NULO-242267 format. One record per atom (N, C-alpha, C): residue number from 1; residue in one letter; atom name; x, y, z. Coordinates in steps of 0.2 Angstrom, whole numbers, padded with zeros to 4 digits, always signed. Example, Ala and Ser with C-alpha at 12.3 -4.5 7.8 and 13.67 -1.06 7.14 Angstrom:
// residues 2
+-----+---------+-------+-------+-------+-------+
| num | residuo | atomo |  east | north |    up |
+-----+---------+-------+-------+-------+-------+
|   1 |       a |     N | +0066 | -0028 | +0039 |
|   1 |       a |    CA | +0062 | -0022 | +0039 |
|   1 |       a |     C | +0066 | -0016 | +0039 |
|   2 |       s |     N | +0064 | -0011 | +0035 |
|   2 |       s |    CA | +0068 | -0005 | +0036 |
|   2 |       s |     C | +0064 | +0000 | +0039 |
+-----+---------+-------+-------+-------+-------+
***
This chain:
// residues 106
+-----+---------+-------+-------+-------+-------+
| num | residuo | atomo |  east | north |    up |
+-----+---------+-------+-------+-------+-------+
|   1 |       m |     N | +0003 | +0198 | +0153 |
|   1 |       m |    CA | +0000 | +0194 | +0158 |
|   1 |       m |     C | -0007 | +0198 | +0153 |
|   2 |       r |     N | -0008 | +0206 | +0159 |
|   2 |       r |    CA | -0014 | +0209 | +0154 |
|   2 |       r |     C | -0016 | +0207 | +0148 |
|   3 |       n |     N | -0009 | +0210 | +0144 |
|   3 |       n |    CA | -0009 | +0209 | +0135 |
|   3 |       n |     C | -0009 | +0202 | +0133 |
|   4 |       l |     N | -0010 | +0198 | +0136 |
|   4 |       l |    CA | -0012 | +0190 | +0135 |
|   4 |       l |     C | -0019 | +0191 | +0136 |
|   5 |       l |     N | -0023 | +0194 | +0138 |
|   5 |       l |    CA | -0032 | +0192 | +0142 |
|   5 |       l |     C | -0034 | +0195 | +0139 |
|   6 |       a |     N | -0032 | +0205 | +0138 |
|   6 |       a |    CA | -0034 | +0206 | +0130 |
|   6 |       a |     C | -0033 | +0205 | +0123 |
|   7 |       l |     N | -0031 | +0198 | +0125 |
|   7 |       l |    CA | -0029 | +0198 | +0116 |
|   7 |       l |     C | -0033 | +0193 | +0116 |
|   8 |       i |     N | -0035 | +0186 | +0120 |
|   8 |       i |    CA | -0039 | +0181 | +0121 |
|   8 |       i |     C | -0047 | +0186 | +0120 |
|   9 |       g |     N | -0048 | +0185 | +0125 |
|   9 |       g |    CA | -0055 | +0196 | +0124 |
|   9 |       g |     C | -0057 | +0197 | +0118 |
|  10 |       l |     N | -0052 | +0198 | +0115 |
|  10 |       l |    CA | -0053 | +0202 | +0106 |
|  10 |       l |     C | -0056 | +0193 | +0100 |
|  11 |       a |     N | -0050 | +0192 | +0101 |
|  11 |       a |    CA | -0052 | +0185 | +0098 |
|  11 |       a |     C | -0057 | +0183 | +0099 |
|  12 |       v |     N | -0060 | +0181 | +0106 |
|  12 |       v |    CA | -0068 | +0178 | +0105 |
|  12 |       v |     C | -0071 | +0183 | +0104 |
|  13 |       v |     N | -0071 | +0190 | +0106 |
|  13 |       v |    CA | -0075 | +0193 | +0102 |
|  13 |       v |     C | -0077 | +0196 | +0096 |
|  14 |       l |     N | -0071 | +0197 | +0089 |
|  14 |       l |    CA | -0071 | +0195 | +0083 |
|  14 |       l |     C | -0072 | +0189 | +0082 |
|  15 |       f |     N | -0074 | +0181 | +0085 |
|  15 |       f |    CA | -0077 | +0175 | +0082 |
|  15 |       f |     C | -0083 | +0176 | +0084 |
|  16 |       a |     N | -0084 | +0180 | +0087 |
|  16 |       a |    CA | -0091 | +0180 | +0089 |
|  16 |       a |     C | -0096 | +0182 | +0085 |
|  17 |       g |     N | -0094 | +0188 | +0085 |
|  17 |       g |    CA | -0098 | +0193 | +0077 |
|  17 |       g |     C | -0094 | +0190 | +0075 |
|  18 |       l |     N | -0089 | +0188 | +0072 |
|  18 |       l |    CA | -0091 | +0186 | +0062 |
|  18 |       l |     C | -0094 | +0176 | +0063 |
|  19 |       g |     N | -0093 | +0177 | +0066 |
|  19 |       g |    CA | -0102 | +0169 | +0068 |
|  19 |       g |     C | -0108 | +0170 | +0068 |
|  20 |       w |     N | -0108 | +0176 | +0071 |
|  20 |       w |    CA | -0115 | +0180 | +0069 |
|  20 |       w |     C | -0117 | +0184 | +0061 |
|  21 |       y |     N | -0112 | +0187 | +0060 |
|  21 |       y |    CA | -0112 | +0189 | +0052 |
|  21 |       y |     C | -0112 | +0184 | +0047 |
|  22 |       l |     N | -0107 | +0175 | +0049 |
|  22 |       l |    CA | -0108 | +0171 | +0043 |
|  22 |       l |     C | -0113 | +0172 | +0044 |
|  23 |       g |     N | -0119 | +0169 | +0051 |
|  23 |       g |    CA | -0124 | +0163 | +0053 |
|  23 |       g |     C | -0120 | +0156 | +0054 |
|  24 |       w |     N | -0117 | +0156 | +0056 |
|  24 |       w |    CA | -0115 | +0151 | +0060 |
|  24 |       w |     C | -0120 | +0147 | +0064 |
|  25 |       y |     N | -0123 | +0153 | +0068 |
|  25 |       y |    CA | -0128 | +0157 | +0076 |
|  25 |       y |     C | -0133 | +0158 | +0076 |
|  26 |       k |     N | -0141 | +0154 | +0078 |
|  26 |       k |    CA | -0143 | +0163 | +0078 |
|  26 |       k |     C | -0146 | +0159 | +0086 |
|  27 |       l |     N | -0147 | +0166 | +0087 |
|  27 |       l |    CA | -0149 | +0167 | +0097 |
|  27 |       l |     C | -0154 | +0171 | +0097 |
|  28 |       s |     N | -0162 | +0167 | +0101 |
|  28 |       s |    CA | -0166 | +0168 | +0104 |
|  28 |       s |     C | -0170 | +0170 | +0107 |
|  29 |       v |     N | -0171 | +0175 | +0109 |
|  29 |       v |    CA | -0174 | +0177 | +0117 |
|  29 |       v |     C | -0181 | +0175 | +0117 |
|  30 |       a |     N | -0187 | +0171 | +0121 |
|  30 |       a |    CA | -0194 | +0171 | +0122 |
|  30 |       a |     C | -0192 | +0172 | +0130 |
|  31 |       k |     N | -0198 | +0173 | +0133 |
|  31 |       k |    CA | -0204 | +0173 | +0138 |
|  31 |       k |     C | -0207 | +0167 | +0141 |
|  32 |       t |     N | -0206 | +0164 | +0147 |
|  32 |       t |    CA | -0209 | +0157 | +0145 |
|  32 |       t |     C | -0218 | +0157 | +0151 |
|  33 |       d |     N | -0219 | +0155 | +0151 |
|  33 |       d |    CA | -0226 | +0158 | +0155 |
|  33 |       d |     C | -0226 | +0161 | +0162 |
|  34 |       d |     N | -0219 | +0155 | +0168 |
|  34 |       d |    CA | -0218 | +0158 | +0174 |
|  34 |       d |     C | -0215 | +0166 | +0173 |
|  35 |       g |     N | -0214 | +0170 | +0170 |
|  35 |       g |    CA | -0211 | +0177 | +0169 |
|  35 |       g |     C | -0201 | +0176 | +0167 |
|  36 |       k |     N | -0198 | +0169 | +0165 |
|  36 |       k |    CA | -0191 | +0170 | +0164 |
|  36 |       k |     C | -0192 | +0171 | +0158 |
|  37 |       l |     N | -0185 | +0174 | +0159 |
|  37 |       l |    CA | -0182 | +0173 | +0151 |
|  37 |       l |     C | -0179 | +0164 | +0149 |
|  38 |       q |     N | -0179 | +0166 | +0144 |
|  38 |       q |    CA | -0176 | +0160 | +0138 |
|  38 |       q |     C | -0174 | +0161 | +0132 |
|  39 |       i |     N | -0166 | +0161 | +0133 |
|  39 |       i |    CA | -0161 | +0163 | +0129 |
|  39 |       i |     C | -0160 | +0157 | +0124 |
|  40 |       k |     N | -0161 | +0154 | +0117 |
|  40 |       k |    CA | -0159 | +0147 | +0114 |
|  40 |       k |     C | -0154 | +0150 | +0108 |
|  41 |       a |     N | -0150 | +0146 | +0107 |
|  41 |       a |    CA | -0143 | +0144 | +0102 |
|  41 |       a |     C | -0143 | +0140 | +0099 |
|  42 |       d |     N | -0144 | +0140 | +0091 |
|  42 |       d |    CA | -0144 | +0140 | +0088 |
|  42 |       d |     C | -0138 | +0139 | +0082 |
|  43 |       v |     N | -0135 | +0130 | +0084 |
|  43 |       v |    CA | -0130 | +0135 | +0077 |
|  43 |       v |     C | -0130 | +0127 | +0073 |
|  44 |       d |     N | -0128 | +0128 | +0068 |
|  44 |       d |    CA | -0124 | +0128 | +0062 |
|  44 |       d |     C | -0118 | +0125 | +0062 |
|  45 |       a |     N | -0116 | +0117 | +0064 |
|  45 |       a |    CA | -0109 | +0118 | +0064 |
|  45 |       a |     C | -0107 | +0114 | +0056 |
|  46 |       q |     N | -0110 | +0113 | +0053 |
|  46 |       q |    CA | -0110 | +0111 | +0044 |
|  46 |       q |     C | -0108 | +0121 | +0041 |
|  47 |       k |     N | -0111 | +0123 | +0041 |
|  47 |       k |    CA | -0109 | +0129 | +0038 |
|  47 |       k |     C | -0104 | +0130 | +0042 |
|  48 |       v |     N | -0102 | +0131 | +0049 |
|  48 |       v |    CA | -0096 | +0133 | +0050 |
|  48 |       v |     C | -0089 | +0131 | +0048 |
|  49 |       k |     N | -0090 | +0122 | +0047 |
|  49 |       k |    CA | -0085 | +0116 | +0042 |
|  49 |       k |     C | -0084 | +0120 | +0037 |
|  50 |       d |     N | -0089 | +0121 | +0033 |
|  50 |       d |    CA | -0092 | +0122 | +0025 |
|  50 |       d |     C | -0086 | +0130 | +0024 |
|  51 |       d |     N | -0088 | +0131 | +0030 |
|  51 |       d |    CA | -0083 | +0138 | +0029 |
|  51 |       d |     C | -0074 | +0141 | +0030 |
|  52 |       s |     N | -0074 | +0137 | +0035 |
|  52 |       s |    CA | -0069 | +0137 | +0035 |
|  52 |       s |     C | -0063 | +0134 | +0033 |
|  53 |       g |     N | -0067 | +0125 | +0031 |
|  53 |       g |    CA | -0062 | +0122 | +0024 |
|  53 |       g |     C | -0062 | +0127 | +0019 |
|  54 |       t |     N | -0065 | +0131 | +0018 |
|  54 |       t |    CA | -0067 | +0137 | +0011 |
|  54 |       t |     C | -0061 | +0141 | +0010 |
|  55 |       f |     N | -0059 | +0144 | +0019 |
|  55 |       f |    CA | -0056 | +0150 | +0022 |
|  55 |       f |     C | -0048 | +0149 | +0020 |
|  56 |       f |     N | -0048 | +0142 | +0023 |
|  56 |       f |    CA | -0042 | +0136 | +0021 |
|  56 |       f |     C | -0036 | +0136 | +0016 |
|  57 |       k |     N | -0042 | +0136 | +0010 |
|  57 |       k |    CA | -0041 | +0132 | +0005 |
|  57 |       k |     C | -0039 | +0139 | -0001 |
|  58 |       n |     N | -0042 | +0142 | +0003 |
|  58 |       n |    CA | -0042 | +0149 | -0002 |
|  58 |       n |     C | -0033 | +0152 | +0000 |
|  59 |       a |     N | -0034 | +0150 | +0006 |
|  59 |       a |    CA | -0028 | +0153 | +0012 |
|  59 |       a |     C | -0021 | +0147 | +0007 |
|  60 |       a |     N | -0021 | +0142 | +0010 |
|  60 |       a |    CA | -0016 | +0140 | +0005 |
|  60 |       a |     C | -0016 | +0140 | -0004 |
|  61 |       t |     N | -0019 | +0143 | -0005 |
|  61 |       t |    CA | -0017 | +0147 | -0013 |
|  61 |       t |     C | -0015 | +0151 | -0014 |
|  62 |       a |     N | -0016 | +0157 | -0008 |
|  62 |       a |    CA | -0015 | +0162 | -0010 |
|  62 |       a |     C | -0006 | +0159 | -0010 |
|  63 |       i |     N | -0005 | +0161 | -0003 |
|  63 |       i |    CA | +0000 | +0157 | +0000 |
|  63 |       i |     C | +0009 | +0156 | -0009 |
|  64 |       g |     N | +0002 | +0149 | -0010 |
|  64 |       g |    CA | +0009 | +0146 | -0015 |
|  64 |       g |     C | +0008 | +0149 | -0021 |
|  65 |       k |     N | +0001 | +0152 | -0022 |
|  65 |       k |    CA | +0004 | +0158 | -0029 |
|  65 |       k |     C | +0010 | +0161 | -0026 |
|  66 |       k |     N | +0010 | +0166 | -0020 |
|  66 |       k |    CA | +0017 | +0171 | -0017 |
|  66 |       k |     C | +0023 | +0164 | -0019 |
|  67 |       l |     N | +0022 | +0163 | -0016 |
|  67 |       l |    CA | +0028 | +0155 | -0018 |
|  67 |       l |     C | +0032 | +0155 | -0024 |
|  68 |       e |     N | +0026 | +0153 | -0026 |
|  68 |       e |    CA | +0028 | +0153 | -0033 |
|  68 |       e |     C | +0030 | +0160 | -0039 |
|  69 |       e |     N | +0028 | +0166 | -0037 |
|  69 |       e |    CA | +0030 | +0175 | -0038 |
|  69 |       e |     C | +0038 | +0176 | -0036 |
|  70 |       s |     N | +0038 | +0173 | -0029 |
|  70 |       s |    CA | +0045 | +0172 | -0030 |
|  70 |       s |     C | +0051 | +0169 | -0029 |
|  71 |       g |     N | +0049 | +0163 | -0035 |
|  71 |       g |    CA | +0054 | +0159 | -0037 |
|  71 |       g |     C | +0056 | +0154 | -0030 |
|  72 |       p |     N | +0061 | +0149 | -0035 |
|  72 |       p |    CA | +0066 | +0145 | -0029 |
|  72 |       p |     C | +0070 | +0153 | -0028 |
|  73 |       e |     N | +0075 | +0151 | -0020 |
|  73 |       e |    CA | +0081 | +0154 | -0016 |
|  73 |       e |     C | +0086 | +0151 | -0022 |
|  74 |       p |     N | +0089 | +0156 | -0022 |
|  74 |       p |    CA | +0095 | +0153 | -0027 |
|  74 |       p |     C | +0102 | +0154 | -0023 |
|  75 |       k |     N | +0105 | +0148 | -0024 |
|  75 |       k |    CA | +0109 | +0142 | -0019 |
|  75 |       k |     C | +0117 | +0146 | -0021 |
|  76 |       d |     N | +0121 | +0146 | -0016 |
|  76 |       d |    CA | +0129 | +0149 | -0017 |
|  76 |       d |     C | +0130 | +0141 | -0020 |
|  77 |       a |     N | +0139 | +0138 | -0021 |
|  77 |       a |    CA | +0141 | +0134 | -0022 |
|  77 |       a |     C | +0140 | +0127 | -0017 |
|  78 |       k |     N | +0140 | +0130 | -0013 |
|  78 |       k |    CA | +0139 | +0126 | -0006 |
|  78 |       k |     C | +0130 | +0122 | -0003 |
|  79 |       g |     N | +0129 | +0127 | -0008 |
|  79 |       g |    CA | +0121 | +0124 | -0003 |
|  79 |       g |     C | +0118 | +0129 | -0001 |
|  80 |       a |     N | +0120 | +0133 | +0002 |
|  80 |       a |    CA | +0117 | +0139 | +0007 |
|  80 |       a |     C | +0114 | +0143 | +0003 |
|  81 |       p |     N | +0107 | +0146 | +0005 |
|  81 |       p |    CA | +0106 | +0154 | +0003 |
|  81 |       p |     C | +0108 | +0158 | +0000 |
|  82 |       a |     N | +0109 | +0157 | -0004 |
|  82 |       a |    CA | +0112 | +0165 | -0006 |
|  82 |       a |     C | +0112 | +0171 | -0001 |
|  83 |       g |     N | +0117 | +0175 | -0001 |
|  83 |       g |    CA | +0119 | +0180 | +0005 |
|  83 |       g |     C | +0120 | +0176 | +0011 |
|  84 |       t |     N | +0119 | +0169 | +0012 |
|  84 |       t |    CA | +0121 | +0169 | +0021 |
|  84 |       t |     C | +0130 | +0170 | +0020 |
|  85 |       p |     N | +0129 | +0172 | +0028 |
|  85 |       p |    CA | +0139 | +0175 | +0028 |
|  85 |       p |     C | +0143 | +0168 | +0030 |
|  86 |       g |     N | +0148 | +0166 | +0030 |
|  86 |       g |    CA | +0150 | +0160 | +0030 |
|  86 |       g |     C | +0153 | +0162 | +0035 |
|  87 |       p |     N | +0155 | +0156 | +0039 |
|  87 |       p |    CA | +0160 | +0157 | +0046 |
|  87 |       p |     C | +0164 | +0162 | +0046 |
|  88 |       i |     N | +0166 | +0164 | +0050 |
|  88 |       i |    CA | +0173 | +0171 | +0050 |
|  88 |       i |     C | +0176 | +0169 | +0054 |
|  89 |       a |     N | +0185 | +0169 | +0050 |
|  89 |       a |    CA | +0192 | +0166 | +0054 |
|  89 |       a |     C | +0190 | +0172 | +0060 |
|  90 |       p |     N | +0196 | +0169 | +0065 |
|  90 |       p |    CA | +0198 | +0175 | +0069 |
|  90 |       p |     C | +0205 | +0179 | +0068 |
|  91 |       p |     N | +0205 | +0182 | +0067 |
|  91 |       p |    CA | +0210 | +0187 | +0066 |
|  91 |       p |     C | +0219 | +0181 | +0068 |
|  92 |       a |     N | +0224 | +0185 | +0061 |
|  92 |       a |    CA | +0226 | +0181 | +0062 |
|  92 |       a |     C | +0232 | +0185 | +0069 |
|  93 |       p |     N | +0236 | +0181 | +0072 |
|  93 |       p |    CA | +0239 | +0183 | +0077 |
|  93 |       p |     C | +0247 | +0185 | +0075 |
|  94 |       d |     N | +0250 | +0194 | +0077 |
|  94 |       d |    CA | +0255 | +0195 | +0074 |
|  94 |       d |     C | +0261 | +0189 | +0077 |
|  95 |       r |     N | +0261 | +0190 | +0080 |
|  95 |       r |    CA | +0265 | +0184 | +0085 |
|  95 |       r |     C | +0262 | +0176 | +0086 |
|  96 |       p |     N | +0266 | +0172 | +0084 |
|  96 |       p |    CA | +0267 | +0164 | +0087 |
|  96 |       p |     C | +0262 | +0165 | +0094 |
|  97 |       n |     N | +0261 | +0160 | +0095 |
|  97 |       n |    CA | +0257 | +0157 | +0100 |
|  97 |       n |     C | +0263 | +0154 | +0104 |
|  98 |       g |     N | +0262 | +0155 | +0112 |
|  98 |       g |    CA | +0268 | +0153 | +0114 |
|  98 |       g |     C | +0271 | +0158 | +0121 |
|  99 |       p |     N | +0276 | +0157 | +0126 |
|  99 |       p |    CA | +0277 | +0160 | +0129 |
|  99 |       p |     C | +0280 | +0164 | +0124 |
| 100 |       i |     N | +0283 | +0171 | +0128 |
| 100 |       i |    CA | +0289 | +0175 | +0125 |
| 100 |       i |     C | +0295 | +0175 | +0125 |
| 101 |       p |     N | +0300 | +0173 | +0127 |
| 101 |       p |    CA | +0311 | +0174 | +0126 |
| 101 |       p |     C | +0309 | +0180 | +0130 |
| 102 |       l |     N | +0314 | +0182 | +0132 |
| 102 |       l |    CA | +0314 | +0184 | +0139 |
| 102 |       l |     C | +0321 | +0187 | +0137 |
| 103 |       i |     N | +0325 | +0183 | +0133 |
| 103 |       i |    CA | +0332 | +0185 | +0130 |
| 103 |       i |     C | +0334 | +0183 | +0124 |
| 104 |       p |     N | +0335 | +0189 | +0121 |
| 104 |       p |    CA | +0333 | +0188 | +0112 |
| 104 |       p |     C | +0337 | +0184 | +0109 |
| 105 |       p |     N | +0334 | +0179 | +0103 |
| 105 |       p |    CA | +0340 | +0174 | +0101 |
| 105 |       p |     C | +0346 | +0176 | +0100 |
| 106 |       k |     N | +0355 | +0175 | +0100 |
| 106 |       k |    CA | +0359 | +0173 | +0096 |
| 106 |       k |     C | +0359 | +0174 | +0090 |
+-----+---------+-------+-------+-------+-------+
***
């Protein structure tokens, strides 16, 4: 549980740092006439939308190229991917199934 919370914290910090670096938002701090601090955040939602759309488009293109380079997966005669193990038959018994006769036949 602690590791999950640490992972979530890391994701939040990375998102905040990336957003600040890419100009998704701007923070400004000012002092009011009362002597209180005023913190303003301006979020550029259109820039976030454009940047994320570009990222996903580039990721899809890169994945598509990798899939094309690897080519189609070879298939065997049954339609399964090559190298897939087939069903394993149980070993044949040395003796027939059923009761063992106590008296040998004559």
